[in-house]
Phi, psi and omega in degrees: 000322181289328177295325180293318178296317181295319179295319178298321179295320179293323178295315179297316179297318180295316179296319179297315179295322177296317179297318179296316178298319179298315179296320178292322182287319185269342181292161179291139180292147178267090181257126177279125180259135176286131180274135176286143177294142179289139179241132182241154170248146179236149179219133177248125184236126174270134183232163174289147186280032176251150187300317183297316179296316180297317180296320178298314179295318179300314179295320181299312181285327177297321178293335180270004177095005179274143179244130178289126181244340180199152172225094180298137184259020182296316183230111181281350177280335177223074180295148179245137175253127180251121182247157171223154179221000000 
């Protein structure tokens, strides 16, 4: 009776190892890919200090894929919008 139990344990272990080997062999390889550094473009746009003009420029550049990243507050007579893409 003990030989039957021992044989059953070996069969289960063998099937488990075969399944694991199959999964390792057929599974997708784990390849580490080097990531390229992100590259950005920047654009600085001077606009008139009225809300409608600024909103028009923001929408215009936003539709082209530019993202507003800063509005320096140094000169309110000539505000600058800084975009990146």
